N, C-alpha and C positions, 0 to 999 in steps of 0.2 A: 234417741236418748243415747245411747251409749255412744255413737258415732260423736254425737255433739261435745262426748266429757259428761253425762249427766252422772251424775253420783248416789242419788237416793233413791228409795225404791217409790217413794211417791211421785217420781218425775215420770215413773209407767204413763199415770194418767191422763197427762199433756197430750197427747196423741190422739187419745179417744176424746177429748175435750174439743180438738179441734179438726175433726174425718173430715172436715170441707176442705181444709186446706191440703192434707194429704192422704186421705181415704182411711180408710177402716184399719184400725191397729189390733192387734195380739190381745188377747184376753190377759187379766193379772196372773191368774196360775199359770197360762202356755209362759209367758216372758219370766215366771219365776225360775219354772222348771231350766231354761236357756241358763238364767245367770246360774242356778245349782253348778251348775253341768259345767261352766266355763274353768280349768285349771288355770289356777292363780300366775302358774309360770308366765302363760301366754300372754298377759296383760302388760310383763315387762315393757315390750318393743312401744305399744300403742299408746304406753304414759311417756313413753323416752320422746316418742317422736310428737305428743302434743306438748310436754315441755319444751321442746327444740322450736316448735312453732311460736310458743308463746314469745321465748326471748327472743323471737325476729322482729314480729310486731312492736 
């Protein structure tokens, strides 16, 4: 979800709804703890890379 540019907490349910495609997914509480622990400054580089990739395509 995050690697694909997910931006909404509601998108956490998609992997669970498609378990036959990608296998078991984490629970929502576990994912929320992970998201809460991310330092916002750590998101600058991935966002910049994604923006650059969108400019190329």
